[in-house]
N, C-alpha and C positions, 0 to 999 in steps of 0.2 A: 469479797474483793473490794478494794478501795477504788476510788475514782481514778481514771487514767490520768497520768501526768500531762504536762504541757507538751504539745507536739514539737519535735525537734525540727529545725529548718531543713528543707529539702532542696537540693540543687535543682534548678529549673523552675523555681518559683512555685506558682500554683498549678503547674502542669500536672494533669492526672497521670499517675504511674501506670505503666502498661501491666496488664494482667499476665502476659507472657513475656518473659525476658530470657531469650535463648543466649547461650554462651557467645555466639557470633556477634551479638549486639552489645553485650555488657562487658566483654573482655574477661569474664569469669568472676564478676563481683556479686555473684549469687551462689546460693547453695542449692544443689539439686535434691529433690525429694524422692526421686525414683532412679533406680539403676537399670539402664537398658542394656541387656545382654546382646551380643552380636546376632543372636538368632531371634530377637524380639521383632514382632511384626509392627509396622508403623503405618498409619493411614491418615490422610488429611480429610477432615470432614468438610461438608459443604459450608458449614458456618464459618470456617476459618477464612474462606474467600468471599463471604458476604459482607460487603463494606458497611451496610447499614446496621448489621448486627454486631460488628466487631470494630466500632469506631475507636475504641480505646487502644486497639492494636494498630489499626491502619489509618485512622483519621479519614476514612472514606476512600483511601487509595492504597491498596496493598503494594502496588508496584513502586510507589514513590517513598514508602516508609520503611522497607525492610532491605536487608542486604541481598545481593545476588545469590549468595549461598543459601539463605533461607527460602528465597523465592524458588530456587531450583529444587529444594527438598519438598516444598509444597506441591510443585508440579509432578515430581516423581511419585509422590505418595497419594496421588489421585486414585491409585490402586494399591493394595496392601503390598508392602515390601519389607524385607528384613533390614535391620541396621547394617549388616554386612553388605547387603545388596546396594543399599543407598550409598555406602562408602565407596563401593566399586564404581558405581555409575557416576559419582561425583569425582572420580579419579583421585581419590585420596592416596597418599604415598603408600607403596607396597610395604614399606617398613611397618605400617600399622598392622597389616595382616600377618606379617612374619612374627611380630611380637605377640599377636593374639592367638594364632593357630599353630598347631604342631607342624603342619606342612602346607606350603602355598604352591599351587600349580599355576603356571602362566600359559594361557592359550590366546594367541593373537596372530593374525596373519601378517600384519605389518605395523609400522608406527614405532613410537619411542620405546614401548615395552620390549620390543624385539631387540633393540639396540644393546641391551644389557647382556645379551648372549653373544659371545665372540664367535666369529666365523671360524670353522675348522677347515683350514686351507688344504690339508692333506686329503680330506674327504669331499672337497668342493672344487672340482676341476675347472668350473666356469666362474669367472668373475664378472661377466656381463650377461644380460638376458640373451637367450638363444632363440626366442620366438617373440614376435609381436602378436598379442592375443586380441581377438575381437569376437564378441558374442552377440547374437540377436535372437530374441525369443519371438516366435511367429505363430500365427494361426494361418490355416489354409494350405499347408504343405500337402501335396498329393501322396498317396501310398507308394510303397516300394513295389515296382511292377513285378519283380520275381517272387515276392511274398506279400501280397496286398493285405492279408489278414493277420500278419504277425508284426508285433512291435519289436524293434531292434535298433541297436546303435550301428551306424555305418561309418566307416573310416576310409577316407580317400587320401592316398599319398601322391603328391605332385613333386617329384625330385627336383631339388634346387629352388622350389617355390614355397612349399609348406604342406600342411595337412588340413583337411576339412573333416569335421565330425558332425554328423547329423544325429540328434538324440531326442527321442520322445520324452516328454515331461508333463507335469501338471503345474499350473500356476494359479493365481487368484482368479483368472478368467476361464479356467478349465483346462482341458487338454491342449497342449501346445508342442512345438518342436523347437529345439535349439540348433541354430546354425553357428558353428564354432570354427573360425579360421585360426590356425596357428601359422603365422607367416615368418619366413626367414628374414631377419633384420636387413633392411636395405633393399629387399626384393619388392615385387609388385603388390604383395599383401601388406606391406608396411606403410599403410596409408590412413590409419584410424586415429593416430595420437592426438591430433588437434581438432577432431570432429566433435561437435557438440550437438548438432541437429540430428535427432533420431532418424528422420527420413533419409538424410544423407548417409548415415551409418548403414541403413538397410540397403541403399543403392550400391554403396561400396562393397557390401557383402555379396550382392547378387552378380555384379559385373564380372568378377573373376570366376564365379561359378559358371557363368555362360561361356567364358573363355577356356577354362581348364577342365571343367566337369559338366559338360552339357547334359549328361544323364541325370545329374542332380538338379541342374537348373530347370529341366523340363518339368520337374515336380513343384518348382517354386515360382512359377510365373504369376500366381495369384496370391502370394503370401502377403500378409500385413503384420505389423508389430502388434504384440499383445497389448501394449500400452506404451506411454511415453517413456517409461523407465525400463523398457525391455531391451536395452543395449548396454554393453560394457566393453571397455577396451583398456589395455594396459600391458605391462611387461615386468618381469623380475628375473633376477639371476637365480638359478637353482642353487640352494645353499644348505649345507649341513652346519649346525652350530654346536658349540659346547653346551651341554645341557644344564649346567648350573649357573645361575645368575647371582651376582653378589651386589647387594644393595648398599647405598652410602651408609646406612645405619649398621652395616655388618651382617644383616640378615641374609639368608640364602633362600632362593626360590628355584623350582624345577620347571623347565620348559616342557611343553606338551605339543605333540603333533607338528603342525607347520612351524612352530617356533624353533624346533630343533632340526627338523628335516622338511625342507620346502622344495619338493621336486616340481619340475615343470609338469603341467597338466596333460602333456601329450599322451601319457599312458592311463589317464583317468584314475589315478590311485589315491587322490587326496582323501576322500571319505574312508576308503578302505584302510589307509595307513593310520588315519586319526583313530578309527575304531580299534585297530590292533594295538596302537600305542596305549589307549585307555585301558584295554584289557590287560596288557603287560603291567602297567603301573598299578592297577587295582590288585592284581595277584601279588605284587611285591609289597604293597601296603598291608594286605591281610596277613601275609607270611611274616612280616616284621614285628607284628604284635605291638607291645608297649614300648619298644626301643625307640631311641631318638632317631629322627629322620635327618641324619647329618650329611655332610658333603659326600662321604664315601658311599653311603647308601644311595644317594641321588645318582651318582655316577654309575654305580652298579645296576641300578634300575634302568637307566637309559641304555647301558651296554646290552642288557637283556633284550630290550626292544630292537636295538640296532642289528642284532643277529638276523632279524627278519627284514628290517627296513633297508639294510644294505643291498639286498637283492633288488628291491624296488628302485633304489637310487641308481644302481648299475644299469639296470634295464632301461630306465627312463633316459639316462644320459646317453646310452647307446642309440636310442631312437632319435635323439636330437641331431646326430651326425648323418651325413649322407649314407643311405643304406648300401652296404657292400653287396657284392654279387651273390654271395651265398645266402644272404638274408632275402634278397629279391627272389632267388630260387625257392626258398622256403615258403615265402608268401604266395608265390605262384603255385606251388604244389598244394598249398592249403585250399586253393580254389578247385582242385581236382581230386584230392584225396581226403575223405572225411576224417580219418584218424589224425592227420596233420592239422586240419582245421580245429578239431576238438582239443588237441593238445595245446595249440597256440592260444585258443580262447581260454582254456583252463589256467594258462599262465597268468592271467589277470588276477586270479584268486591265489595262486601260489607261484610268484615270480622266481622262486628259488629253482624251479624246474628248468628255467631257461639256460642254466649252467650246462645242462645235459645235451642241448641240441641247437642253441641259438648263436652263441658268441663265436665258437670255434668252427671254422670252415670244415675241418675234418669230421667233427662230431655231427655237423649239419648234414654233410654228404653221406656219412654212414647211416644216419637216422633215415634219410629219404630213401636210400637203397633198401634198407630193411623194410620200410613200410610198402614201398613199391613191389618188392618181392612177395610180401605177404598178401597184397591185394591182387597180384597177377598183372599189374600195370606194366 
């Protein structure tokens, strides 16, 4: 080989060129040497953030010499992540994923992603929140006096005021209990919206317990929050949405779980419904084989799930209204007749059964007469 020719002038004078020139810094004036597939794992080494070792990149200060995008990637990749995961965490446009993958599923409780799925007014009778929600995670709650050795969820109905659920749980500090108020908007439980102090939140949780549910308050006189983040408050309107979202790029995405059916938590069906939705979607994906996941398939897949979800939505919306007399009679009977209690409890697993004994006063009356006769009550 001959001697190298004269060096061409370089913009920037005698500045030493960076060894790493990502697209976000150069605007694409480089050629890549490696193709990173969306499933490729990426990790940031310690050397990348060591200023003394990488002065050619950072000049001693990474934060001041790179773009926010690159800095965010470095932080994310302190543990191994795939290219697709990085893109998702950086909130890259969904159009990227719809062009890259055969099918994109969107799962999000709220935020701008949900807004691309239009509200289904026919299936959404409520346009405003029906409950003000307030949660406190606590240690120190006493046992249930009637069943001190058994863990269980307790539900307390206070007509015209709201509901309280007491639920055993585990958190980072060990076993705990959740005190969950569902308050009728504008009522005495609608007091948490502007509360930011955790201690005040707990106090507001306990005060109505003492007033309306003294038997629950008696167990809670020595509770304390699990940690400073052990409270949550908010509200949302129960909503069913159209399952197919259309992106500005023309791509289509399919909503999952709360994106398409967001019921009020009064019946505790969120995780159940999400799991069932995933199971229905998976079955439809496997059955579809190598065919295109087009809009018709997406709608049909959701419709398949809705055949189950509609029973949850109907039951949940019914529980949000004032309980009619026949429902109060049913709940009262459940306290006396074990078969009624069992059937009501099993409805949490199969809400479709409520059609047979819950909504219609005649069906409820007939069912209670049947059970009472069989038990000799």
